N, C-alpha and C positions, 0 to 999 in steps of 0.2 A: 380340117386345117387347110388354109390357103397355101398354095405353092409359093406365094410371094412373101410369106412370113417365116421367120426362123426364131428359135428359142433364144432368149437373151443371155448375155454372159453372166449376169448376176441374178441369182435366185435365192429365195429364202425358205427355210423350213417354218411354216406357219404354226403358231401356237395360239389356241383359243383360251384366253383367260380374262379376268376382270379388267386388268389394265392393259388393254390391247394397243399395240403399236401399229403403225401403218403397214409395216412389213408383214404383220399377222393378218391384216384386214384385206389387202388386195389379193385376189385369188388368181393364181397362175392358170391360164387356160390356153396353153400352147398346143395341146393335142387336138382341140376342137373348138369351134366357135358355136356359142349357144345363145339363143334369144331369151335369156333369163337374167341378164345383167342390166342394171340401171346405167352403168358407165363402162365403156371399153377404152382401155389405154393401149396405144400403139407407139412403139419407139420408131423413129425415122432417122437413123444415124447417117445423114448426108451432110458434108460440109465442103467438099471439093468444089462446089458451085458458089462458094462465098467469094465476094470481091476482096474482102480483107482476109489475111491469113487466119485460118480458124480450125480449131479442133472441136467444133460444136457437135461433130459426129459422136463424140464421147459422152455427151450429156445424158442420153437415155440410160446408160449404165450408171453414171454418177447419180442420176435422179433416183434410180432404184436403190442404190446403196444408202441414200439419205433417209430412206423410210424408217430406219432404225432410230432416228432422232425425234420422231413425231408420234403422237398418240392420236386416237380417234375421238378424243374429247376436246371440245372447244370451250375454254373458260369464258370467253366473251359472250357466247350464246348459251352457256350452261347446258350443253347438249352433247351426247355421245352419238355420233352419226355412223356407227358401225353397221347399222341396218341397211345402209346404202350398199347395194350389191355392185361390186366393182371388180373387173377382170383386167389382167394384163395379158394381152394376146401375143406378146413378143415384139420383134423388130422386123421392119420391112427389109427384105433381101436386097442388097445393093450390088451393082456392078462395079468392078474395080476401077474402071476408067471412063465409062460412058455415062455422062450425066443425063442425057435424054433417056437412056435405058433405065436409069435409077428413077426418073420421074414417071416412066411408064409403070414400073414396078409399084411405086407408091399409089398411083391411080388404080391399078388392078387390086392391090391389097385392100384399099379403102372400100372399093366396090364389093369385094368378097365379104368384108366385115358388115357392110350394110345389108347384104342379102341374108346373111346368117343372123344378124342382130339388128333387125329393122327398128326396134323400139328403143335402142340404147342412145345414150349421149356419147359422142365420140371425142376423145382427147388424144391429140398427137404430140409427142415429145420429140422436138428436133434436136439436132439438125439446124441448118441455116434456113433463112426465110424463103428460099426457093421452093421449099416443100409445100408451101401454102397453095401454090398454083395447081399442082396435080391433085391435091386433096379436094379443093373446091371444084375442079373439073369433074372429079368423080361424084361428088355430092349433087352437082347440077345435072349431070347426065343420068345418074341413077334415079333421082327423084323427079326430074323434069320440072322442078319448082324454081321460082325466082329467089335468089339468094342475096342477102345483104351482108355487108362486112363491117364489123367494128374492129378497128386496127389501133392498137396502142404502140406508138412508134415515134422515134426521133425523125425518121425519114419517110418520104412519100412512096418510095419504091416504085417510081414511075419512069425509071431509066428506059431508054430505047432498047428493045431487044436486038435491033440491028447492030448496035455497038457493044452491048453488054450481055447478049445471049440469055439463056435460061438461068440467070444468076439470082442471088439474094437481093439484088437491086431492082429486079424486074417482075416480081410475082403479080403485083396488081396490074401492071401494064400488060402482061401476058393475057390475063383474064379479060381485061377491057378490050384489047385488040381482037380477041377471039369471040367477043360477044357473049361470053359466059356470064359476066356481070355488067351492071350499068354503073357509070360513075356516080350518079345521084344516090346509089345504094351503098356507097362506101363512105364511112365516117372515120377519119383518122384523128385520134385524140393523143395529144402529147407532143406535137411538133414544137420545136424550140431551137433557139440559137442560130448558128451560122453553118448549117449542115445540108441545106437544100439549095441547089443552084437555081437561077432564074429560069432555065429551060425546063426544070421540073415543075416550077410553079405555072409555067405556060401550059405544060401538059395537064396539070391538075385543073386548070381553068377550062381547057379544051374538053376534057372528059366530064367535067362537072363534079369532081371529087370534093366531098365536104371536109374542110379542115378546121379542127378545133385546137388552137395552140395551147400549150401548157399554161400560159398566162390566162387565157379565157377559161380553161377548166378550173383553175384555182379561184377565179372569180365566182364561178357557179357552184363548185363543190360536187362531189361524186354523185350523190343521190339525184340532185337536180339535173346534172349533165346527162347522166345515163337515162333518166326518165324522158328528157327531151329527145334524145337520139332514138330511144326505143319507140316512142310515140310516132316519130316520123317514119321509122322503118316498118312498124306494124301496119301502117296505112299503105305500104307499097309492096312488101316482100312476104314470102311464105316461111323462109328459114333465115336465121341470123347465125353467122359464123364469127367467132372472136379469134383474132390472131394477136398474140402478145410477143412483140419483139423486145427482148430484155434490154436492148440498148436504149429504150425509152427512159430507163433509170439513170440517174446521175452516177458518174464514175465512182463517187465515194461509196455508194450503196451497192454497185455492181461492177467491181473491178474485173470480174471474169467474163467480160463481153468483148468480142473482137473490135467493134466500133464504138467503144465506150467514150463518153463525152462528159464534160462539165455542164451544169445548167439543167440537168434532167429532173425527172420525178424522184421523190423519195419512195422508199418501199411501202410505207403506210398508205401513200396516195394510190399506188397501184393495187394494193390489197383492197382498199375501199372501192375502187372501180370494179374489181372483179367480184366483190361481194354484191354489188348492185346488179351487174349483168346476170349473176347467178339466179336472180329472182324471176327471170323471164323465161317462160316455157318455149317461146319462139326461138330461143338460143339452143341450137342442137349440137354444137360442137365448138372446139377451140384448140389452138395449138400454142406451144411455148417454144420459141426459137432463138437462135443466136446467143447461146450461152456456152462458153468454152471453159470447161473445168480446169484445163491446163494453165489458164491465165488467172485462175482464182487464187484467193488467199489460202494459206495452210488450213484454216478453219472452214474452208469451203463456204465462204460467206455468200457468194452469188448462187451457188447450187442450192443452198438452204433457202434462199429467198425465192428461187423458182419453185421449190417444193411447197413452201408456205403459200405462194400465190395460187398454185393448183388446189391446195387443200381449202383455201378461202372460198374459191368458187364452188367446191364440192359441198362444204357445209352450208353455204347459202342455198344451193339447190335442195339440200335435205330439209332445211328449215322451211322454205317457202313452197316447195313443189312436191313434198312427200305425200 
């Protein structure tokens, strides 16, 4: 067990039966990390680094609670994917006030997981978008490989670290400034509306970040768009990491997002994109960030959308990469 991981608040008594729910499928592995899992889930409950007031730190717990609403059978694919071996290794231990210490803990925890589970696919449940920077730092340092990023987001996340620090507005900028990633290896899909200032576009041009607006994506469709992005990345990088900022969704579909906006994606569009990225073996990890259960509807509309998004990527990996 990594010293940087703790057991989560919500746990389930797993029951093995014909009609298996997700709560019965995902195996708790808090005591030890083992290299026998296809997928490893880690909760990253940090949101004090969010520019917008946020309780996204509560999402890992809400994510686990939602497992009771879903089964391991996909009617769309007519497949039960319970054979996919998946573990929940708990939450990264957070410092009460020190954001940089929290980021160090995240980096150490992800490194420990990679050492113990080198063959797994890594899923991180945030937390705000600041968590992506230490996760990718860990992947880059541990593997020594060139990493590409597919980012589903309303925002560029290229704010200056001098003015905004290690916040959820700067994870991509942090990685670029540190030379961890290259701008040409970042593909941001879903940009829309009136939410990115000219200075951020200037930064995107400076670093060479690839931008695909929501309008462009809709003209291409999910399958074509992801095929184009993956073809470009496969010619350049060794590993692709997918980061899903839930604020890419329209406020109608995702009210439980701190920076929710009109004009964004529908949930089915995000699901289609995640189904497509799940087909590619070069994709080795992903995170889901910026989802605040306290802002959500009573029916937990956004929480369930986040879990559905995760399951969509998992069933795709099972169908295409088993």
